[in-house]
DOFI-240887 format. One record per residue (C-alpha): x, y, z; residue number from 1. Coordinates in steps of 0.5 Angstrom, whole numbers. Example, Ala and Ser with C-alpha at 12.3 -4.5 7.8 and 13.67 -1.06 7.14 Angstrom:
<pts>
+-------+-------+-------+-----+
!    xx !    yy !    zz !   k !
+-------+-------+-------+-----+
!    25 !    -9 !    16 !   1 !
!    27 !    -2 !    14 !   2 !
+-------+-------+-------+-----+
</pts>
This chain:
<pts>
+-------+-------+-------+-----+
!    xx !    yy !    zz !   k !
+-------+-------+-------+-----+
!  -354 !   135 !    -7 !   1 !
!  -360 !   131 !    -3 !   2 !
!  -356 !   124 !    -4 !   3 !
!  -350 !   127 !     0 !   4 !
!  -354 !   129 !     6 !   5 !
!  -357 !   123 !     6 !   6 !
!  -351 !   119 !     6 !   7 !
!  -346 !   123 !     9 !   8 !
!  -349 !   127 !    14 !   9 !
!  -352 !   123 !    20 !  10 !
!  -360 !   124 !    21 !  11 !
!  -363 !   124 !    27 !  12 !
!  -370 !   121 !    23 !  13 !
!  -371 !   115 !    19 !  14 !
!  -376 !   120 !    15 !  15 !
!  -372 !   126 !    14 !  16 !
!  -375 !   131 !     9 !  17 !
!  -369 !   132 !     7 !  18 !
!  -372 !   139 !     4 !  19 !
!  -366 !   143 !    -1 !  20 !
!  -366 !   150 !     1 !  21 !
!  -363 !   155 !    -3 !  22 !
!  -364 !   161 !     1 !  23 !
!  -368 !   165 !     6 !  24 !
!  -369 !   171 !     6 !  25 !
!  -376 !   175 !    11 !  26 !
!  -381 !   169 !    13 !  27 !
!  -380 !   165 !     7 !  28 !
!  -375 !   160 !     5 !  29 !
!  -373 !   159 !    -2 !  30 !
!  -371 !   151 !    -5 !  31 !
!  -368 !   149 !   -10 !  32 !
!  -374 !   147 !   -14 !  33 !
!  -375 !   155 !   -15 !  34 !
!  -380 !   155 !   -10 !  35 !
!  -381 !   159 !    -4 !  36 !
!  -384 !   157 !     2 !  37 !
!  -387 !   161 !     7 !  38 !
!  -383 !   159 !    14 !  39 !
!  -388 !   157 !    21 !  40 !
!  -383 !   155 !    24 !  41 !
!  -378 !   159 !    25 !  42 !
!  -372 !   154 !    26 !  43 !
!  -375 !   152 !    30 !  44 !
!  -377 !   158 !    35 !  45 !
!  -370 !   160 !    32 !  46 !
!  -371 !   165 !    28 !  47 !
!  -373 !   171 !    33 !  48 !
!  -373 !   177 !    27 !  49 !
!  -374 !   172 !    21 !  50 !
!  -369 !   170 !    16 !  51 !
!  -362 !   174 !    15 !  52 !
!  -364 !   181 !    18 !  53 !
!  -360 !   186 !    14 !  54 !
!  -358 !   188 !    22 !  55 !
!  -356 !   181 !    23 !  56 !
!  -352 !   179 !    17 !  57 !
!  -349 !   186 !    18 !  58 !
!  -347 !   184 !    26 !  59 !
!  -342 !   178 !    23 !  60 !
!  -340 !   182 !    17 !  61 !
!  -337 !   188 !    21 !  62 !
!  -334 !   183 !    27 !  63 !
!  -331 !   178 !    22 !  64 !
!  -327 !   184 !    19 !  65 !
!  -324 !   186 !    27 !  66 !
!  -324 !   178 !    29 !  67 !
!  -326 !   171 !    31 !  68 !
!  -324 !   166 !    36 !  69 !
!  -319 !   170 !    40 !  70 !
!  -318 !   165 !    47 !  71 !
!  -322 !   162 !    51 !  72 !
!  -329 !   162 !    54 !  73 !
!  -327 !   169 !    61 !  74 !
!  -320 !   170 !    59 !  75 !
!  -321 !   177 !    54 !  76 !
!  -326 !   183 !    55 !  77 !
!  -329 !   182 !    48 !  78 !
!  -334 !   189 !    46 !  79 !
!  -339 !   183 !    43 !  80 !
!  -340 !   179 !    48 !  81 !
!  -339 !   184 !    54 !  82 !
!  -344 !   189 !    50 !  83 !
!  -348 !   183 !    50 !  84 !
!  -348 !   180 !    57 !  85 !
!  -349 !   189 !    59 !  86 !
!  -355 !   190 !    56 !  87 !
!  -359 !   183 !    58 !  88 !
!  -359 !   185 !    65 !  89 !
!  -361 !   192 !    63 !  90 !
!  -367 !   189 !    60 !  91 !
!  -368 !   183 !    66 !  92 !
!  -370 !   185 !    73 !  93 !
!  -366 !   185 !    78 !  94 !
!  -363 !   180 !    82 !  95 !
!  -360 !   177 !    75 !  96 !
!  -355 !   181 !    73 !  97 !
!  -349 !   176 !    70 !  98 !
!  -349 !   172 !    64 !  99 !
!  -344 !   166 !    63 ! 100 !
!  -344 !   166 !    54 ! 101 !
!  -345 !   158 !    51 ! 102 !
!  -346 !   154 !    45 ! 103 !
!  -353 !   152 !    46 ! 104 !
!  -359 !   151 !    50 ! 105 !
!  -357 !   144 !    53 ! 106 !
!  -350 !   147 !    54 ! 107 !
!  -353 !   152 !    58 ! 108 !
!  -359 !   147 !    63 ! 109 !
!  -351 !   144 !    64 ! 110 !
!  -349 !   149 !    67 ! 111 !
!  -355 !   151 !    71 ! 112 !
!  -355 !   145 !    75 ! 113 !
!  -348 !   146 !    75 ! 114 !
!  -348 !   152 !    78 ! 115 !
!  -354 !   150 !    83 ! 116 !
!  -351 !   145 !    86 ! 117 !
!  -345 !   149 !    86 ! 118 !
!  -348 !   155 !    90 ! 119 !
!  -352 !   150 !    94 ! 120 !
!  -348 !   144 !    95 ! 121 !
!  -354 !   140 !    96 ! 122 !
!  -355 !   134 !    90 ! 123 !
!  -362 !   133 !    89 ! 124 !
!  -365 !   136 !    83 ! 125 !
!  -373 !   137 !    81 ! 126 !
!  -375 !   137 !    74 ! 127 !
!  -382 !   136 !    71 ! 128 !
!  -385 !   129 !    67 ! 129 !
!  -385 !   132 !    60 ! 130 !
!  -381 !   136 !    60 ! 131 !
!  -376 !   137 !    55 ! 132 !
!  -370 !   141 !    56 ! 133 !
!  -364 !   137 !    50 ! 134 !
!  -360 !   133 !    49 ! 135 !
!  -353 !   133 !    52 ! 136 !
!  -353 !   127 !    58 ! 137 !
!  -354 !   132 !    63 ! 138 !
!  -360 !   136 !    59 ! 139 !
!  -363 !   129 !    58 ! 140 !
!  -362 !   127 !    66 ! 141 !
!  -367 !   131 !    67 ! 142 !
!  -372 !   132 !    62 ! 143 !
!  -378 !   128 !    62 ! 144 !
!  -381 !   123 !    57 ! 145 !
!  -378 !   116 !    59 ! 146 !
!  -379 !   114 !    51 ! 147 !
!  -372 !   119 !    50 ! 148 !
!  -368 !   117 !    56 ! 149 !
!  -369 !   110 !    56 ! 150 !
!  -364 !   107 !    51 ! 151 !
!  -358 !   113 !    55 ! 152 !
!  -357 !   111 !    62 ! 153 !
!  -354 !   112 !    67 ! 154 !
!  -355 !   119 !    67 ! 155 !
!  -355 !   123 !    73 ! 156 !
!  -358 !   120 !    79 ! 157 !
!  -362 !   124 !    84 ! 158 !
!  -367 !   127 !    79 ! 159 !
!  -375 !   127 !    80 ! 160 !
!  -380 !   129 !    77 ! 161 !
!  -387 !   131 !    79 ! 162 !
!  -392 !   134 !    75 ! 163 !
!  -392 !   141 !    71 ! 164 !
!  -399 !   145 !    74 ! 165 !
!  -400 !   140 !    81 ! 166 !
!  -399 !   144 !    88 ! 167 !
!  -400 !   138 !    90 ! 168 !
!  -393 !   136 !    88 ! 169 !
!  -390 !   141 !    92 ! 170 !
!  -388 !   137 !    99 ! 171 !
!  -383 !   134 !    94 ! 172 !
!  -378 !   140 !    95 ! 173 !
!  -375 !   139 !   101 ! 174 !
!  -369 !   142 !   104 ! 175 !
!  -364 !   136 !   100 ! 176 !
!  -367 !   139 !    94 ! 177 !
!  -361 !   143 !    91 ! 178 !
!  -366 !   147 !    85 ! 179 !
!  -372 !   146 !    81 ! 180 !
!  -373 !   147 !    74 ! 181 !
!  -377 !   148 !    70 ! 182 !
!  -379 !   150 !    62 ! 183 !
!  -383 !   156 !    63 ! 184 !
!  -388 !   154 !    58 ! 185 !
!  -387 !   146 !    58 ! 186 !
!  -384 !   146 !    50 ! 187 !
!  -385 !   139 !    47 ! 188 !
!  -391 !   137 !    51 ! 189 !
!  -395 !   142 !    47 ! 190 !
!  -394 !   149 !    50 ! 191 !
!  -397 !   149 !    56 ! 192 !
!  -398 !   155 !    60 ! 193 !
!  -397 !   155 !    68 ! 194 !
!  -403 !   155 !    72 ! 195 !
!  -404 !   162 !    75 ! 196 !
!  -402 !   163 !    81 ! 197 !
!  -397 !   157 !    80 ! 198 !
!  -391 !   158 !    78 ! 199 !
!  -390 !   165 !    85 ! 200 !
!  -392 !   159 !    89 ! 201 !
!  -388 !   154 !    87 ! 202 !
!  -383 !   160 !    88 ! 203 !
!  -384 !   161 !    94 ! 204 !
!  -383 !   153 !    95 ! 205 !
!  -377 !   154 !    93 ! 206 !
!  -375 !   160 !    97 ! 207 !
!  -378 !   155 !   104 ! 208 !
!  -373 !   150 !   103 ! 209 !
!  -367 !   154 !   100 ! 210 !
!  -367 !   151 !    92 ! 211 !
!  -366 !   154 !    87 ! 212 !
!  -370 !   155 !    82 ! 213 !
!  -368 !   155 !    74 ! 214 !
!  -372 !   157 !    68 ! 215 !
!  -371 !   154 !    61 ! 216 !
!  -373 !   161 !    57 ! 217 !
!  -370 !   157 !    52 ! 218 !
!  -376 !   158 !    47 ! 219 !
!  -380 !   162 !    49 ! 220 !
!  -374 !   167 !    51 ! 221 !
!  -374 !   174 !    47 ! 222 !
!  -380 !   177 !    45 ! 223 !
!  -384 !   171 !    43 ! 224 !
!  -391 !   171 !    49 ! 225 !
!  -391 !   179 !    48 ! 226 !
!  -385 !   180 !    54 ! 227 !
!  -378 !   178 !    53 ! 228 !
!  -378 !   173 !    58 ! 229 !
!  -384 !   169 !    58 ! 230 !
!  -384 !   169 !    66 ! 231 !
!  -385 !   176 !    67 ! 232 !
!  -392 !   175 !    66 ! 233 !
!  -392 !   171 !    71 ! 234 !
!  -390 !   175 !    78 ! 235 !
!  -383 !   172 !    79 ! 236 !
!  -376 !   172 !    78 ! 237 !
!  -372 !   166 !    78 ! 238 !
!  -365 !   165 !    82 ! 239 !
!  -362 !   162 !    75 ! 240 !
!  -365 !   163 !    68 ! 241 !
!  -364 !   159 !    61 ! 242 !
!  -363 !   163 !    55 ! 243 !
!  -362 !   159 !    47 ! 244 !
!  -365 !   159 !    40 ! 245 !
!  -367 !   165 !    39 ! 246 !
!  -362 !   169 !    43 ! 247 !
!  -358 !   169 !    37 ! 248 !
!  -363 !   170 !    31 ! 249 !
!  -359 !   165 !    27 ! 250 !
!  -353 !   163 !    29 ! 251 !
!  -351 !   158 !    35 ! 252 !
!  -351 !   160 !    42 ! 253 !
!  -354 !   159 !    50 ! 254 !
!  -353 !   163 !    57 ! 255 !
!  -355 !   162 !    63 ! 256 !
!  -356 !   168 !    67 ! 257 !
!  -357 !   170 !    75 ! 258 !
!  -354 !   174 !    81 ! 259 !
!  -346 !   175 !    82 ! 260 !
!  -347 !   171 !    88 ! 261 !
!  -349 !   165 !    85 ! 262 !
!  -345 !   166 !    78 ! 263 !
!  -339 !   167 !    83 ! 264 !
!  -338 !   161 !    86 ! 265 !
!  -336 !   157 !    79 ! 266 !
!  -330 !   161 !    79 ! 267 !
!  -326 !   158 !    85 ! 268 !
!  -326 !   152 !    89 ! 269 !
!  -325 !   150 !    84 ! 270 !
!  -323 !   154 !    79 ! 271 !
!  -326 !   153 !    72 ! 272 !
!  -332 !   151 !    75 ! 273 !
!  -336 !   151 !    68 ! 274 !
!  -331 !   153 !    62 ! 275 !
!  -332 !   153 !    54 ! 276 !
!  -327 !   154 !    49 ! 277 !
!  -332 !   158 !    44 ! 278 !
!  -337 !   160 !    48 ! 279 !
!  -338 !   168 !    47 ! 280 !
!  -336 !   167 !    41 ! 281 !
!  -334 !   175 !    37 ! 282 !
!  -339 !   173 !    31 ! 283 !
!  -344 !   169 !    36 ! 284 !
!  -345 !   174 !    41 ! 285 !
!  -345 !   181 !    35 ! 286 !
!  -350 !   177 !    31 ! 287 !
!  -355 !   176 !    39 ! 288 !
!  -353 !   183 !    41 ! 289 !
!  -357 !   185 !    34 ! 290 !
!  -363 !   181 !    36 ! 291 !
!  -364 !   183 !    43 ! 292 !
!  -363 !   190 !    40 ! 293 !
!  -368 !   190 !    35 ! 294 !
!  -373 !   187 !    40 ! 295 !
!  -372 !   190 !    45 ! 296 !
!  -372 !   198 !    41 ! 297 !
!  -378 !   195 !    35 ! 298 !
!  -385 !   195 !    37 ! 299 !
!  -384 !   188 !    36 ! 300 !
!  -387 !   186 !    42 ! 301 !
!  -392 !   188 !    43 ! 302 !
!  -395 !   186 !    37 ! 303 !
!  -395 !   179 !    39 ! 304 !
!  -402 !   180 !    43 ! 305 !
!  -404 !   181 !    36 ! 306 !
!  -402 !   177 !    32 ! 307 !
!  -404 !   170 !    37 ! 308 !
!  -411 !   173 !    37 ! 309 !
!  -411 !   173 !    29 ! 310 !
!  -408 !   166 !    29 ! 311 !
!  -413 !   164 !    34 ! 312 !
!  -419 !   166 !    30 ! 313 !
!  -417 !   164 !    24 ! 314 !
!  -414 !   157 !    25 ! 315 !
!  -423 !   155 !    27 ! 316 !
!  -424 !   149 !    24 ! 317 !
!  -428 !   142 !    25 ! 318 !
!  -421 !   138 !    25 ! 319 !
!  -418 !   143 !    30 ! 320 !
!  -420 !   140 !    38 ! 321 !
!  -416 !   146 !    41 ! 322 !
!  -410 !   151 !    41 ! 323 !
!  -405 !   151 !    47 ! 324 !
!  -400 !   156 !    47 ! 325 !
!  -398 !   164 !    48 ! 326 !
!  -396 !   169 !    44 ! 327 !
!  -392 !   166 !    38 ! 328 !
!  -391 !   159 !    40 ! 329 !
!  -397 !   156 !    39 ! 330 !
!  -400 !   149 !    38 ! 331 !
!  -405 !   146 !    34 ! 332 !
!  -408 !   139 !    36 ! 333 !
!  -410 !   135 !    31 ! 334 !
!  -412 !   128 !    34 ! 335 !
!  -407 !   124 !    33 ! 336 !
!  -400 !   124 !    31 ! 337 !
!  -401 !   120 !    24 ! 338 !
!  -406 !   125 !    21 ! 339 !
!  -402 !   132 !    24 ! 340 !
!  -396 !   129 !    21 ! 341 !
!  -400 !   128 !    14 ! 342 !
!  -403 !   135 !    15 ! 343 !
!  -396 !   139 !    15 ! 344 !
!  -394 !   134 !     9 ! 345 !
!  -400 !   138 !     5 ! 346 !
!  -398 !   144 !     8 ! 347 !
!  -390 !   143 !     5 ! 348 !
!  -393 !   141 !    -1 ! 349 !
!  -396 !   148 !    -2 ! 350 !
!  -392 !   152 !     0 ! 351 !
!  -392 !   153 !     7 ! 352 !
!  -388 !   150 !    14 ! 353 !
!  -390 !   147 !    19 ! 354 !
!  -388 !   141 !    24 ! 355 !
!  -390 !   138 !    30 ! 356 !
!  -389 !   138 !    37 ! 357 !
!  -384 !   133 !    40 ! 358 !
!  -387 !   129 !    46 ! 359 !
!  -395 !   130 !    43 ! 360 !
!  -394 !   129 !    36 ! 361 !
!  -402 !   131 !    35 ! 362 !
!  -400 !   138 !    35 ! 363 !
!  -398 !   142 !    29 ! 364 !
!  -393 !   147 !    32 ! 365 !
!  -393 !   154 !    29 ! 366 !
!  -388 !   159 !    32 ! 367 !
!  -385 !   164 !    27 ! 368 !
!  -381 !   170 !    27 ! 369 !
!  -384 !   176 !    31 ! 370 !
!  -382 !   180 !    24 ! 371 !
!  -388 !   176 !    21 ! 372 !
!  -393 !   180 !    19 ! 373 !
!  -402 !   179 !    19 ! 374 !
!  -401 !   179 !    11 ! 375 !
!  -397 !   172 !    11 ! 376 !
!  -401 !   170 !    18 ! 377 !
!  -408 !   170 !    14 ! 378 !
!  -404 !   167 !     8 ! 379 !
!  -400 !   161 !    12 ! 380 !
!  -408 !   161 !    15 ! 381 !
!  -411 !   159 !     9 ! 382 !
!  -407 !   154 !     8 ! 383 !
!  -408 !   149 !    14 ! 384 !
!  -415 !   150 !    14 ! 385 !
!  -415 !   149 !     6 ! 386 !
!  -412 !   143 !     7 ! 387 !
!  -417 !   141 !    14 ! 388 !
!  -421 !   141 !     8 ! 389 !
!  -418 !   136 !     4 ! 390 !
!  -416 !   131 !     8 ! 391 !
+-------+-------+-------+-----+
</pts>
């Protein structure tokens, strides 16, 4: 299988692991080598409830017995997509009330940019340096790392970039700005958290000039920081909310959410202002609804702070420079990319899956499922410390 993987499946790097997966359950991935591996990555924040959560699996099976795809998005009323959108509206603050279901976080970013330009009638977009929003042309255009963009230009015009946590850049947000888009917690840059009151001041500036604020919650959303969405920690509500990854609990999904007044502008002048064939797919919606319902009702979010504290208490070592992030999205600074990649490889050999941050490879990514136990956290941190002692 590994030979065929490299021969027939397109690669994204020249150093893919090619690890052969047999099955996955709970906090563990089982390889065809007969070993089990504790997963501190959760599919890069996607497996909110761990692997093969029974409520998600059952929801998919029940829906599969009824029907699969029946019609292009937005035409037919289907039980699970409707229930998912209703539950999202009930769980989020006003004026968030209408959800557009799509296939991925990157598509949701593209849709949110179109929505902001359509509603405001403006063309300029302000994004952030070192931001990451996905790899479609639109999402890549508002991502803030030139090294990942250079070979794919030309991208969207009229996009400018300001510095995260720098209020002096607010004067670049003007009456010509359609929207400001940012990750509530910057992901690829090393899980950077906004300064106190920064988002409040940013939202105020947007309101002053009539620009919409888009928050990308693709990584921190669905309980990862102890709140359903991380903006709830910072005293604001975005005009447009983007979600994905952990929303599906292991299946591909994305969505953007706004007020009825804003969202309805995609339905006319022109009609089909955004269209997707498989967005709102009933199988995916069933899995997403089961995930959201479990996150809201299980009490898992109440455990996030204690689990974060445990990670921070255990991961103390002279080779650890600092730990960024919030909740169960932590970035452990090991100093250099080469050293961090080596640590990740050695951890895998010892039965622990860790990863690294896209832009800042010196940071070791820790983003386990919300369901991870304190015993599993302790077990995994012990392996990290063992590797650090050996390196």
